[in-house]
Gaussian input, Z-matrix of N, CA and C with variables (Angstrom, degrees):
# hf/3-21g

backbone

0 1
 N
 C     1     B1
 C     2     B2     1     A1
 N     3     B3     2     A2     1     D1
 C     4     B4     3     A3     2     D2
 C     5     B5     4     A4     3     D3
 N     6     B6     5     A5     4     D4
 C     7     B7     6     A6     5     D5
 C     8     B8     7     A7     6     D6
 N     9     B9     8     A8     7     D7
 C    10    B10     9     A9     8     D8
 C    11    B11    10    A10     9     D9
 N    12    B12    11    A11    10    D10
 C    13    B13    12    A12    11    D11
 C    14    B14    13    A13    12    D12
 N    15    B15    14    A14    13    D13
 C    16    B16    15    A15    14    D14
 C    17    B17    16    A16    15    D15
 N    18    B18    17    A17    16    D16
 C    19    B19    18    A18    17    D17
 C    20    B20    19    A19    18    D18
 N    21    B21    20    A20    19    D19
 C    22    B22    21    A21    20    D20
 C    23    B23    22    A22    21    D21
 N    24    B24    23    A23    22    D22
 C    25    B25    24    A24    23    D23
 C    26    B26    25    A25    24    D24
 N    27    B27    26    A26    25    D25
 C    28    B28    27    A27    26    D26
 C    29    B29    28    A28    27    D27
 N    30    B30    29    A29    28    D28
 C    31    B31    30    A30    29    D29
 C    32    B32    31    A31    30    D30
 N    33    B33    32    A32    31    D31
 C    34    B34    33    A33    32    D32
 C    35    B35    34    A34    33    D33
 N    36    B36    35    A35    34    D34
 C    37    B37    36    A36    35    D35
 C    38    B38    37    A37    36    D36
 N    39    B39    38    A38    37    D37
 C    40    B40    39    A39    38    D38
 C    41    B41    40    A40    39    D39
 N    42    B42    41    A41    40    D40
 C    43    B43    42    A42    41    D41
 C    44    B44    43    A43    42    D42
 N    45    B45    44    A44    43    D43
 C    46    B46    45    A45    44    D44
 C    47    B47    46    A46    45    D45
 N    48    B48    47    A47    46    D46
 C    49    B49    48    A48    47    D47
 C    50    B50    49    A49    48    D48
 N    51    B51    50    A50    49    D49
 C    52    B52    51    A51    50    D50
 C    53    B53    52    A52    51    D51
 N    54    B54    53    A53    52    D52
 C    55    B55    54    A54    53    D53
 C    56    B56    55    A55    54    D54
 N    57    B57    56    A56    55    D55
 C    58    B58    57    A57    56    D56
 C    59    B59    58    A58    57    D57
 N    60    B60    59    A59    58    D58
 C    61    B61    60    A60    59    D59
 C    62    B62    61    A61    60    D60
 N    63    B63    62    A62    61    D61
 C    64    B64    63    A63    62    D62
 C    65    B65    64    A64    63    D63
 N    66    B66    65    A65    64    D64
 C    67    B67    66    A66    65    D65
 C    68    B68    67    A67    66    D66
 N    69    B69    68    A68    67    D67
 C    70    B70    69    A69    68    D68
 C    71    B71    70    A70    69    D69
 N    72    B72    71    A71    70    D70
 C    73    B73    72    A72    71    D71
 C    74    B74    73    A73    72    D72
 N    75    B75    74    A74    73    D73
 C    76    B76    75    A75    74    D74
 C    77    B77    76    A76    75    D75
 N    78    B78    77    A77    76    D76
 C    79    B79    78    A78    77    D77
 C    80    B80    79    A79    78    D78
 N    81    B81    80    A80    79    D79
 C    82    B82    81    A81    80    D80
 C    83    B83    82    A82    81    D81
 N    84    B84    83    A83    82    D82
 C    85    B85    84    A84    83    D83
 C    86    B86    85    A85    84    D84
 N    87    B87    86    A86    85    D85
 C    88    B88    87    A87    86    D86
 C    89    B89    88    A88    87    D87
 N    90    B90    89    A89    88    D88
 C    91    B91    90    A90    89    D89
 C    92    B92    91    A91    90    D90
 N    93    B93    92    A92    91    D91
 C    94    B94    93    A93    92    D92
 C    95    B95    94    A94    93    D93
 N    96    B96    95    A95    94    D94
 C    97    B97    96    A96    95    D95
 C    98    B98    97    A97    96    D96
 N    99    B99    98    A98    97    D97
 C   100   B100    99    A99    98    D98
 C   101   B101   100   A100    99    D99
 N   102   B102   101   A101   100   D100
 C   103   B103   102   A102   101   D101
 C   104   B104   103   A103   102   D102
 N   105   B105   104   A104   103   D103
 C   106   B106   105   A105   104   D104
 C   107   B107   106   A106   105   D105
 N   108   B108   107   A107   106   D106
 C   109   B109   108   A108   107   D107
 C   110   B110   109   A109   108   D108
 N   111   B111   110   A110   109   D109
 C   112   B112   111   A111   110   D110
 C   113   B113   112   A112   111   D111
 N   114   B114   113   A113   112   D112
 C   115   B115   114   A114   113   D113
 C   116   B116   115   A115   114   D114
 N   117   B117   116   A116   115   D115
 C   118   B118   117   A117   116   D116
 C   119   B119   118   A118   117   D117
 N   120   B120   119   A119   118   D118
 C   121   B121   120   A120   119   D119
 C   122   B122   121   A121   120   D120
 N   123   B123   122   A122   121   D121
 C   124   B124   123   A123   122   D122
 C   125   B125   124   A124   123   D123
 N   126   B126   125   A125   124   D124
 C   127   B127   126   A126   125   D125
 C   128   B128   127   A127   126   D126
 N   129   B129   128   A128   127   D127
 C   130   B130   129   A129   128   D128
 C   131   B131   130   A130   129   D129
 N   132   B132   131   A131   130   D130
 C   133   B133   132   A132   131   D131
 C   134   B134   133   A133   132   D132
 N   135   B135   134   A134   133   D133
 C   136   B136   135   A135   134   D134
 C   137   B137   136   A136   135   D135
 N   138   B138   137   A137   136   D136
 C   139   B139   138   A138   137   D137
 C   140   B140   139   A139   138   D138
 N   141   B141   140   A140   139   D139
 C   142   B142   141   A141   140   D140
 C   143   B143   142   A142   141   D141
 N   144   B144   143   A143   142   D142
 C   145   B145   144   A144   143   D143
 C   146   B146   145   A145   144   D144
 N   147   B147   146   A146   145   D145
 C   148   B148   147   A147   146   D146
 C   149   B149   148   A148   147   D147
 N   150   B150   149   A149   148   D148
 C   151   B151   150   A150   149   D149
 C   152   B152   151   A151   150   D150
 N   153   B153   152   A152   151   D151
 C   154   B154   153   A153   152   D152
 C   155   B155   154   A154   153   D153
 N   156   B156   155   A155   154   D154
 C   157   B157   156   A156   155   D155
 C   158   B158   157   A157   156   D156
 N   159   B159   158   A158   157   D157
 C   160   B160   159   A159   158   D158
 C   161   B161   160   A160   159   D159
 N   162   B162   161   A161   160   D160
 C   163   B163   162   A162   161   D161
 C   164   B164   163   A163   162   D162
 N   165   B165   164   A164   163   D163
 C   166   B166   165   A165   164   D164
 C   167   B167   166   A166   165   D165
 N   168   B168   167   A167   166   D166
 C   169   B169   168   A168   167   D167
 C   170   B170   169   A169   168   D168
 N   171   B171   170   A170   169   D169
 C   172   B172   171   A171   170   D170
 C   173   B173   172   A172   171   D171
 N   174   B174   173   A173   172   D172
 C   175   B175   174   A174   173   D173
 C   176   B176   175   A175   174   D174
 N   177   B177   176   A176   175   D175
 C   178   B178   177   A177   176   D176
 C   179   B179   178   A178   177   D177
 N   180   B180   179   A179   178   D178
 C   181   B181   180   A180   179   D179
 C   182   B182   181   A181   180   D180
 N   183   B183   182   A182   181   D181
 C   184   B184   183   A183   182   D182
 C   185   B185   184   A184   183   D183
 N   186   B186   185   A185   184   D184
 C   187   B187   186   A186   185   D185
 C   188   B188   187   A187   186   D186
 N   189   B189   188   A188   187   D187
 C   190   B190   189   A189   188   D188
 C   191   B191   190   A190   189   D189
 N   192   B192   191   A191   190   D190
 C   193   B193   192   A192   191   D191
 C   194   B194   193   A193   192   D192
 N   195   B195   194   A194   193   D193
 C   196   B196   195   A195   194   D194
 C   197   B197   196   A196   195   D195
 N   198   B198   197   A197   196   D196
 C   199   B199   198   A198   197   D197
 C   200   B200   199   A199   198   D198
 N   201   B201   200   A200   199   D199
 C   202   B202   201   A201   200   D200
 C   203   B203   202   A202   201   D201
 N   204   B204   203   A203   202   D202
 C   205   B205   204   A204   203   D203
 C   206   B206   205   A205   204   D204
 N   207   B207   206   A206   205   D205
 C   208   B208   207   A207   206   D206
 C   209   B209   208   A208   207   D207
 N   210   B210   209   A209   208   D208
 C   211   B211   210   A210   209   D209
 C   212   B212   211   A211   210   D210
 N   213   B213   212   A212   211   D211
 C   214   B214   213   A213   212   D212
 C   215   B215   214   A214   213   D213
 N   216   B216   215   A215   214   D214
 C   217   B217   216   A216   215   D215
 C   218   B218   217   A217   216   D216
 N   219   B219   218   A218   217   D217
 C   220   B220   219   A219   218   D218
 C   221   B221   220   A220   219   D219
 N   222   B222   221   A221   220   D220
 C   223   B223   222   A222   221   D221
 C   224   B224   223   A223   222   D222
 N   225   B225   224   A224   223   D223
 C   226   B226   225   A225   224   D224
 C   227   B227   226   A226   225   D225
 N   228   B228   227   A227   226   D226
 C   229   B229   228   A228   227   D227
 C   230   B230   229   A229   228   D228
 N   231   B231   230   A230   229   D229
 C   232   B232   231   A231   230   D230
 C   233   B233   232   A232   231   D231
 N   234   B234   233   A233   232   D232
 C   235   B235   234   A234   233   D233
 C   236   B236   235   A235   234   D234
 N   237   B237   236   A236   235   D235
 C   238   B238   237   A237   236   D236
 C   239   B239   238   A238   237   D237
 N   240   B240   239   A239   238   D238
 C   241   B241   240   A240   239   D239
 C   242   B242   241   A241   240   D240
 N   243   B243   242   A242   241   D241
 C   244   B244   243   A243   242   D242
 C   245   B245   244   A244   243   D243
 N   246   B246   245   A245   244   D244
 C   247   B247   246   A246   245   D245
 C   248   B248   247   A247   246   D246
 N   249   B249   248   A248   247   D247
 C   250   B250   249   A249   248   D248
 C   251   B251   250   A250   249   D249
 N   252   B252   251   A251   250   D250
 C   253   B253   252   A252   251   D251
 C   254   B254   253   A253   252   D252
 N   255   B255   254   A254   253   D253
 C   256   B256   255   A255   254   D254
 C   257   B257   256   A256   255   D255
 N   258   B258   257   A257   256   D256
 C   259   B259   258   A258   257   D257
 C   260   B260   259   A259   258   D258
 N   261   B261   260   A260   259   D259
 C   262   B262   261   A261   260   D260
 C   263   B263   262   A262   261   D261
 N   264   B264   263   A263   262   D262
 C   265   B265   264   A264   263   D263
 C   266   B266   265   A265   264   D264
 N   267   B267   266   A266   265   D265
 C   268   B268   267   A267   266   D266
 C   269   B269   268   A268   267   D267
 N   270   B270   269   A269   268   D268
 C   271   B271   270   A270   269   D269
 C   272   B272   271   A271   270   D270
 N   273   B273   272   A272   271   D271
 C   274   B274   273   A273   272   D272
 C   275   B275   274   A274   273   D273
 N   276   B276   275   A275   274   D274
 C   277   B277   276   A276   275   D275
 C   278   B278   277   A277   276   D276
 N   279   B279   278   A278   277   D277
 C   280   B280   279   A279   278   D278
 C   281   B281   280   A280   279   D279
 N   282   B282   281   A281   280   D280
 C   283   B283   282   A282   281   D281
 C   284   B284   283   A283   282   D282
 N   285   B285   284   A284   283   D283
 C   286   B286   285   A285   284   D284
 C   287   B287   286   A286   285   D285
 N   288   B288   287   A287   286   D286
 C   289   B289   288   A288   287   D287
 C   290   B290   289   A289   288   D288
 N   291   B291   290   A290   289   D289
 C   292   B292   291   A291   290   D290
 C   293   B293   292   A292   291   D291
 N   294   B294   293   A293   292   D292
 C   295   B295   294   A294   293   D293
 C   296   B296   295   A295   294   D294
 N   297   B297   296   A296   295   D295
 C   298   B298   297   A297   296   D296
 C   299   B299   298   A298   297   D297
 N   300   B300   299   A299   298   D298
 C   301   B301   300   A300   299   D299
 C   302   B302   301   A301   300   D300
 N   303   B303   302   A302   301   D301
 C   304   B304   303   A303   302   D302
 C   305   B305   304   A304   303   D303
 N   306   B306   305   A305   304   D304
 C   307   B307   306   A306   305   D305
 C   308   B308   307   A307   306   D306
 N   309   B309   308   A308   307   D307
 C   310   B310   309   A309   308   D308
 C   311   B311   310   A310   309   D309
 N   312   B312   311   A311   310   D310
 C   313   B313   312   A312   311   D311
 C   314   B314   313   A313   312   D312
 N   315   B315   314   A314   313   D313
 C   316   B316   315   A315   314   D314
 C   317   B317   316   A316   315   D315
 N   318   B318   317   A317   316   D316
 C   319   B319   318   A318   317   D317
 C   320   B320   319   A319   318   D318

   B1=1.4483
   B2=1.5150
   B3=1.3160
   B4=1.4543
   B5=1.5230
   B6=1.3168
   B7=1.4602
   B8=1.5146
   B9=1.3304
   B10=1.4486
   B11=1.5159
   B12=1.3167
   B13=1.4520
   B14=1.5094
   B15=1.3281
   B16=1.4579
   B17=1.5224
   B18=1.3195
   B19=1.4688
   B20=1.5288
   B21=1.3302
   B22=1.4606
   B23=1.5222
   B24=1.3091
   B25=1.4627
   B26=1.5255
   B27=1.3372
   B28=1.4645
   B29=1.5333
   B30=1.3340
   B31=1.4644
   B32=1.5261
   B33=1.3408
   B34=1.4739
   B35=1.5256
   B36=1.3472
   B37=1.4610
   B38=1.5149
   B39=1.3161
   B40=1.4630
   B41=1.5274
   B42=1.3362
   B43=1.4635
   B44=1.5196
   B45=1.3264
   B46=1.4598
   B47=1.5237
   B48=1.3327
   B49=1.4587
   B50=1.5291
   B51=1.3356
   B52=1.4568
   B53=1.5170
   B54=1.3272
   B55=1.4640
   B56=1.5192
   B57=1.3275
   B58=1.4584
   B59=1.5197
   B60=1.3182
   B61=1.4613
   B62=1.5227
   B63=1.3098
   B64=1.4502
   B65=1.5205
   B66=1.3061
   B67=1.4560
   B68=1.5287
   B69=1.3333
   B70=1.4528
   B71=1.5179
   B72=1.3144
   B73=1.4586
   B74=1.5264
   B75=1.3134
   B76=1.4596
   B77=1.5167
   B78=1.3375
   B79=1.4576
   B80=1.5142
   B81=1.3395
   B82=1.4655
   B83=1.5297
   B84=1.3271
   B85=1.4651
   B86=1.5239
   B87=1.3308
   B88=1.4639
   B89=1.5277
   B90=1.3218
   B91=1.4605
   B92=1.5241
   B93=1.3266
   B94=1.4646
   B95=1.5276
   B96=1.3181
   B97=1.4683
   B98=1.5250
   B99=1.3152
   B100=1.4661
   B101=1.5268
   B102=1.3315
   B103=1.4591
   B104=1.5269
   B105=1.3047
   B106=1.4687
   B107=1.5255
   B108=1.3244
   B109=1.4692
   B110=1.5295
   B111=1.3198
   B112=1.4691
   B113=1.5327
   B114=1.3349
   B115=1.4668
   B116=1.5219
   B117=1.3110
   B118=1.4578
   B119=1.5224
   B120=1.3221
   B121=1.4651
   B122=1.5264
   B123=1.3057
   B124=1.4605
   B125=1.5137
   B126=1.2978
   B127=1.4505
   B128=1.5206
   B129=1.3181
   B130=1.4670
   B131=1.5275
   B132=1.3386
   B133=1.4559
   B134=1.5171
   B135=1.3317
   B136=1.4701
   B137=1.5313
   B138=1.2983
   B139=1.4702
   B140=1.5244
   B141=1.3274
   B142=1.4594
   B143=1.5200
   B144=1.3164
   B145=1.4594
   B146=1.5203
   B147=1.3303
   B148=1.4754
   B149=1.5209
   B150=1.3273
   B151=1.4627
   B152=1.5254
   B153=1.3200
   B154=1.4649
   B155=1.5315
   B156=1.3381
   B157=1.4655
   B158=1.5273
   B159=1.3286
   B160=1.4646
   B161=1.5245
   B162=1.3287
   B163=1.4668
   B164=1.5248
   B165=1.3034
   B166=1.4602
   B167=1.5179
   B168=1.3231
   B169=1.4652
   B170=1.5203
   B171=1.3223
   B172=1.4664
   B173=1.5223
   B174=1.3284
   B175=1.4659
   B176=1.5303
   B177=1.3503
   B178=1.4615
   B179=1.5303
   B180=1.3257
   B181=1.4696
   B182=1.5239
   B183=1.3277
   B184=1.4677
   B185=1.5238
   B186=1.3247
   B187=1.4609
   B188=1.5260
   B189=1.3332
   B190=1.4670
   B191=1.5266
   B192=1.3148
   B193=1.4697
   B194=1.5262
   B195=1.3432
   B196=1.4677
   B197=1.5290
   B198=1.3226
   B199=1.4622
   B200=1.5319
   B201=1.3338
   B202=1.4681
   B203=1.5228
   B204=1.3079
   B205=1.4578
   B206=1.5227
   B207=1.3203
   B208=1.4681
   B209=1.5231
   B210=1.3359
   B211=1.4524
   B212=1.5197
   B213=1.3161
   B214=1.4621
   B215=1.5221
   B216=1.3267
   B217=1.4654
   B218=1.5257
   B219=1.3406
   B220=1.4564
   B221=1.5209
   B222=1.3325
   B223=1.4615
   B224=1.5256
   B225=1.3211
   B226=1.4609
   B227=1.5258
   B228=1.3184
   B229=1.4569
   B230=1.5239
   B231=1.3556
   B232=1.4631
   B233=1.5212
   B234=1.3298
   B235=1.4625
   B236=1.5202
   B237=1.3247
   B238=1.4611
   B239=1.5175
   B240=1.3303
   B241=1.4592
   B242=1.5172
   B243=1.3401
   B244=1.4506
   B245=1.5169
   B246=1.3017
   B247=1.4564
   B248=1.5221
   B249=1.3251
   B250=1.4690
   B251=1.5227
   B252=1.3097
   B253=1.4650
   B254=1.5210
   B255=1.3013
   B256=1.4616
   B257=1.5228
   B258=1.3065
   B259=1.4543
   B260=1.5186
   B261=1.3246
   B262=1.4574
   B263=1.5219
   B264=1.3339
   B265=1.4627
   B266=1.5271
   B267=1.3137
   B268=1.4590
   B269=1.5229
   B270=1.3095
   B271=1.4663
   B272=1.5268
   B273=1.3241
   B274=1.4617
   B275=1.5281
   B276=1.3392
   B277=1.4693
   B278=1.5305
   B279=1.3311
   B280=1.4671
   B281=1.5250
   B282=1.3290
   B283=1.4558
   B284=1.5198
   B285=1.3203
   B286=1.4695
   B287=1.5239
   B288=1.3275
   B289=1.4585
   B290=1.5155
   B291=1.3320
   B292=1.4541
   B293=1.5282
   B294=1.3205
   B295=1.4527
   B296=1.5284
   B297=1.3143
   B298=1.4642
   B299=1.5242
   B300=1.3332
   B301=1.4697
   B302=1.5314
   B303=1.3300
   B304=1.4596
   B305=1.5229
   B306=1.3251
   B307=1.4626
   B308=1.5267
   B309=1.3437
   B310=1.4606
   B311=1.5356
   B312=1.3110
   B313=1.4554
   B314=1.5351
   B315=1.3278
   B316=1.4606
   B317=1.5176
   B318=1.3302
   B319=1.4624
   B320=1.5116
   A1=109.44
   A2=116.27
   A3=122.90
   A4=108.84
   A5=116.35
   A6=121.33
   A7=110.88
   A8=116.66
   A9=121.97
   A10=117.39
   A11=119.98
   A12=120.50
   A13=113.09
   A14=117.22
   A15=121.77
   A16=110.02
   A17=116.93
   A18=119.22
   A19=111.47
   A20=115.10
   A21=122.33
   A22=108.56
   A23=115.84
   A24=121.31
   A25=108.73
   A26=117.83
   A27=120.11
   A28=112.95
   A29=117.41
   A30=120.62
   A31=112.61
   A32=116.77
   A33=119.46
   A34=113.09
   A35=117.39
   A36=121.17
   A37=115.31
   A38=118.13
   A39=122.00
   A40=110.82
   A41=116.43
   A42=121.34
   A43=109.48
   A44=116.94
   A45=123.09
   A46=109.44
   A47=116.01
   A48=121.74
   A49=110.47
   A50=116.10
   A51=120.60
   A52=113.95
   A53=117.95
   A54=121.86
   A55=108.23
   A56=116.16
   A57=122.32
   A58=107.93
   A59=116.18
   A60=121.64
   A61=109.40
   A62=115.45
   A63=121.21
   A64=108.99
   A65=117.06
   A66=123.93
   A67=112.84
   A68=117.88
   A69=121.25
   A70=115.41
   A71=118.33
   A72=122.46
   A73=110.82
   A74=116.33
   A75=122.97
   A76=106.24
   A77=116.51
   A78=119.82
   A79=110.32
   A80=118.05
   A81=119.16
   A82=111.42
   A83=115.15
   A84=119.90
   A85=109.53
   A86=116.51
   A87=121.93
   A88=111.62
   A89=117.63
   A90=121.05
   A91=112.87
   A92=118.05
   A93=121.64
   A94=114.01
   A95=117.93
   A96=121.42
   A97=110.30
   A98=116.33
   A99=121.20
   A100=111.65
   A101=117.15
   A102=122.32
   A103=109.04
   A104=117.37
   A105=122.14
   A106=113.36
   A107=118.51
   A108=120.91
   A109=112.98
   A110=118.32
   A111=122.39
   A112=109.42
   A113=117.44
   A114=120.37
   A115=114.45
   A116=118.63
   A117=119.32
   A118=111.85
   A119=117.96
   A120=121.28
   A121=109.66
   A122=116.17
   A123=122.90
   A124=108.67
   A125=113.69
   A126=121.94
   A127=107.56
   A128=116.10
   A129=120.12
   A130=108.90
   A131=116.11
   A132=121.15
   A133=114.79
   A134=117.88
   A135=120.80
   A136=108.71
   A137=115.89
   A138=121.21
   A139=109.35
   A140=114.96
   A141=122.09
   A142=108.54
   A143=115.13
   A144=122.05
   A145=109.30
   A146=115.95
   A147=121.41
   A148=106.34
   A149=115.57
   A150=122.66
   A151=114.06
   A152=117.65
   A153=120.85
   A154=111.19
   A155=118.09
   A156=120.89
   A157=113.93
   A158=118.60
   A159=121.20
   A160=112.86
   A161=118.20
   A162=121.45
   A163=110.49
   A164=116.52
   A165=121.89
   A166=113.44
   A167=113.47
   A168=120.38
   A169=110.30
   A170=115.62
   A171=120.87
   A172=112.86
   A173=117.82
   A174=119.73
   A175=111.65
   A176=117.66
   A177=121.06
   A178=110.60
   A179=115.43
   A180=120.54
   A181=110.77
   A182=116.02
   A183=120.43
   A184=111.24
   A185=116.93
   A186=120.28
   A187=111.20
   A188=116.95
   A189=120.29
   A190=111.32
   A191=117.10
   A192=120.57
   A193=112.37
   A194=117.34
   A195=120.76
   A196=111.28
   A197=116.28
   A198=121.48
   A199=112.83
   A200=115.94
   A201=120.86
   A202=112.11
   A203=116.08
   A204=121.44
   A205=110.20
   A206=117.32
   A207=121.10
   A208=109.61
   A209=116.11
   A210=121.85
   A211=114.48
   A212=117.58
   A213=121.96
   A214=110.24
   A215=116.54
   A216=122.15
   A217=109.79
   A218=115.02
   A219=122.73
   A220=109.14
   A221=116.15
   A222=121.02
   A223=110.49
   A224=115.99
   A225=122.41
   A226=110.11
   A227=115.37
   A228=122.00
   A229=109.44
   A230=115.57
   A231=119.75
   A232=110.44
   A233=113.96
   A234=122.50
   A235=107.39
   A236=116.67
   A237=122.23
   A238=107.99
   A239=116.24
   A240=122.25
   A241=108.32
   A242=116.40
   A243=121.53
   A244=111.53
   A245=116.04
   A246=120.55
   A247=113.07
   A248=116.97
   A249=121.69
   A250=112.73
   A251=116.18
   A252=119.85
   A253=109.08
   A254=115.40
   A255=121.33
   A256=108.13
   A257=115.61
   A258=120.69
   A259=110.63
   A260=114.51
   A261=121.57
   A262=108.58
   A263=115.24
   A264=121.44
   A265=106.44
   A266=115.16
   A267=121.37
   A268=110.39
   A269=116.63
   A270=121.43
   A271=111.29
   A272=117.45
   A273=121.51
   A274=113.81
   A275=117.59
   A276=121.66
   A277=110.16
   A278=118.01
   A279=121.39
   A280=112.03
   A281=115.41
   A282=121.23
   A283=115.31
   A284=118.54
   A285=122.13
   A286=109.51
   A287=115.35
   A288=122.41
   A289=107.91
   A290=115.61
   A291=121.64
   A292=109.29
   A293=115.48
   A294=120.79
   A295=108.51
   A296=117.19
   A297=121.56
   A298=113.03
   A299=118.78
   A300=121.28
   A301=112.91
   A302=117.83
   A303=120.84
   A304=113.36
   A305=117.14
   A306=120.85
   A307=114.69
   A308=112.69
   A309=123.03
   A310=105.05
   A311=115.69
   A312=120.08
   A313=109.70
   A314=116.63
   A315=120.58
   A316=112.80
   A317=118.51
   A318=122.06
   A319=110.05
   D1=138.95
   D2=179.24
   D3=-84.86
   D4=134.59
   D5=-179.48
   D6=-123.40
   D7=149.00
   D8=167.11
   D9=81.54
   D10=11.50
   D11=178.60
   D12=68.48
   D13=-147.63
   D14=-177.33
   D15=-73.43
   D16=128.21
   D17=-179.05
   D18=-76.24
   D19=151.72
   D20=174.85
   D21=-126.91
   D22=150.85
   D23=178.26
   D24=-66.79
   D25=127.65
   D26=-179.75
   D27=-70.24
   D28=-14.39
   D29=-178.81
   D30=-91.59
   D31=-48.01
   D32=-175.42
   D33=-109.55
   D34=-14.10
   D35=178.64
   D36=83.52
   D37=3.03
   D38=-179.89
   D39=-73.43
   D40=139.92
   D41=177.24
   D42=-68.64
   D43=137.58
   D44=-177.91
   D45=-93.34
   D46=103.76
   D47=-179.09
   D48=-76.19
   D49=128.39
   D50=176.95
   D51=77.30
   D52=15.61
   D53=178.75
   D54=-112.35
   D55=130.06
   D56=178.56
   D57=-121.58
   D58=119.55
   D59=-178.04
   D60=-107.65
   D61=136.98
   D62=178.06
   D63=-110.36
   D64=151.03
   D65=176.90
   D66=68.55
   D67=26.71
   D68=173.97
   D69=67.47
   D70=26.36
   D71=-179.51
   D72=-65.30
   D73=154.82
   D74=170.41
   D75=-107.33
   D76=138.22
   D77=-171.15
   D78=-140.78
   D79=131.77
   D80=177.69
   D81=-78.13
   D82=154.92
   D83=175.41
   D84=-72.91
   D85=170.88
   D86=-178.42
   D87=-58.67
   D88=-36.42
   D89=-178.94
   D90=-74.10
   D91=-35.35
   D92=-176.41
   D93=-88.11
   D94=-15.80
   D95=-178.15
   D96=-63.29
   D97=138.21
   D98=177.96
   D99=-69.64
   D100=-37.48
   D101=-178.81
   D102=-93.49
   D103=104.59
   D104=-175.26
   D105=-81.32
   D106=-4.34
   D107=176.97
   D108=-104.98
   D109=-12.94
   D110=-177.79
   D111=-68.41
   D112=119.45
   D113=-175.47
   D114=-68.67
   D115=-21.09
   D116=179.80
   D117=-74.35
   D118=-13.32
   D119=174.82
   D120=-93.82
   D121=39.33
   D122=177.08
   D123=-107.26
   D124=160.40
   D125=172.03
   D126=-130.81
   D127=174.62
   D128=178.37
   D129=-53.29
   D130=130.17
   D131=178.18
   D132=99.55
   D133=-18.78
   D134=176.04
   D135=-66.61
   D136=159.54
   D137=177.23
   D138=-109.79
   D139=139.56
   D140=174.68
   D141=-128.17
   D142=150.41
   D143=179.18
   D144=-108.44
   D145=137.99
   D146=173.60
   D147=-75.98
   D148=82.97
   D149=-169.68
   D150=-100.40
   D151=-19.89
   D152=-173.24
   D153=-128.61
   D154=67.46
   D155=-176.29
   D156=-67.19
   D157=-11.81
   D158=179.08
   D159=-92.38
   D160=-4.32
   D161=178.86
   D162=-80.94
   D163=172.00
   D164=175.92
   D165=81.41
   D166=-176.27
   D167=178.83
   D168=-81.47
   D169=157.09
   D170=-174.41
   D171=-54.78
   D172=-48.69
   D173=-178.06
   D174=-65.11
   D175=-32.00
   D176=177.06
   D177=-69.91
   D178=-41.84
   D179=179.01
   D180=-60.57
   D181=-46.65
   D182=-178.45
   D183=-58.97
   D184=-47.29
   D185=-179.54
   D186=-65.71
   D187=-44.90
   D188=-178.96
   D189=-62.21
   D190=-42.29
   D191=-179.33
   D192=-65.25
   D193=-30.34
   D194=177.65
   D195=-69.30
   D196=-30.87
   D197=-171.89
   D198=-101.42
   D199=-42.96
   D200=-171.71
   D201=-98.40
   D202=150.65
   D203=177.44
   D204=-99.26
   D205=127.95
   D206=178.96
   D207=-57.62
   D208=132.02
   D209=179.50
   D210=80.95
   D211=0.22
   D212=-179.03
   D213=-88.88
   D214=139.92
   D215=177.95
   D216=-93.57
   D217=143.52
   D218=-179.59
   D219=-132.96
   D220=156.87
   D221=179.19
   D222=-92.85
   D223=132.82
   D224=-179.15
   D225=-78.17
   D226=129.54
   D227=172.21
   D228=-91.53
   D229=-45.80
   D230=177.95
   D231=-159.68
   D232=160.45
   D233=177.82
   D234=-129.59
   D235=130.23
   D236=176.14
   D237=-112.42
   D238=116.99
   D239=-177.64
   D240=-100.08
   D241=113.12
   D242=179.82
   D243=-108.14
   D244=-179.32
   D245=179.86
   D246=-69.41
   D247=-41.93
   D248=-177.12
   D249=-118.34
   D250=-9.20
   D251=-173.83
   D252=-150.87
   D253=142.69
   D254=175.15
   D255=-127.52
   D256=140.43
   D257=-176.96
   D258=-125.08
   D259=150.15
   D260=179.85
   D261=-122.58
   D262=132.56
   D263=171.12
   D264=-101.54
   D265=135.27
   D266=-179.06
   D267=-106.51
   D268=139.51
   D269=-179.47
   D270=-58.13
   D271=-33.93
   D272=-177.28
   D273=-71.56
   D274=-17.02
   D275=-177.00
   D276=-132.09
   D277=73.52
   D278=-178.18
   D279=-55.06
   D280=136.81
   D281=177.06
   D282=85.17
   D283=-9.91
   D284=179.73
   D285=-98.33
   D286=143.39
   D287=175.07
   D288=-119.72
   D289=141.89
   D290=179.00
   D291=-127.30
   D292=143.27
   D293=175.66
   D294=-61.89
   D295=134.72
   D296=-176.97
   D297=-65.55
   D298=-17.31
   D299=-177.61
   D300=-67.01
   D301=-11.62
   D302=179.21
   D303=-81.71
   D304=-13.87
   D305=-165.65
   D306=-116.30
   D307=157.48
   D308=170.33
   D309=-128.90
   D310=135.13
   D311=177.91
   D312=-71.43
   D313=134.45
   D314=179.33
   D315=-117.52
   D316=-11.41
   D317=172.61
   D318=-164.38

């Protein structure tokens, strides 16, 4: 369940576009995050690379490999941060969600 409406960065106060936090988490924006490669610190418009095709569960890997190109960058539409799992929607594939463990942030 989503709590607290639109999230804001606890460091700079900027609203996080395309970020959905569950369980009342606090989350830094892409600029304020210490880890500049972590894909969950993305917002709408950030780019992520399909860098880790061997991560995730088998059925997730199979589907991702059919759709995504290894080493290819994609534009983030939204990020959903859950307690045990985080998912990324890519602008290039409307309606599809991918486990965040496949990606590295590139911008």
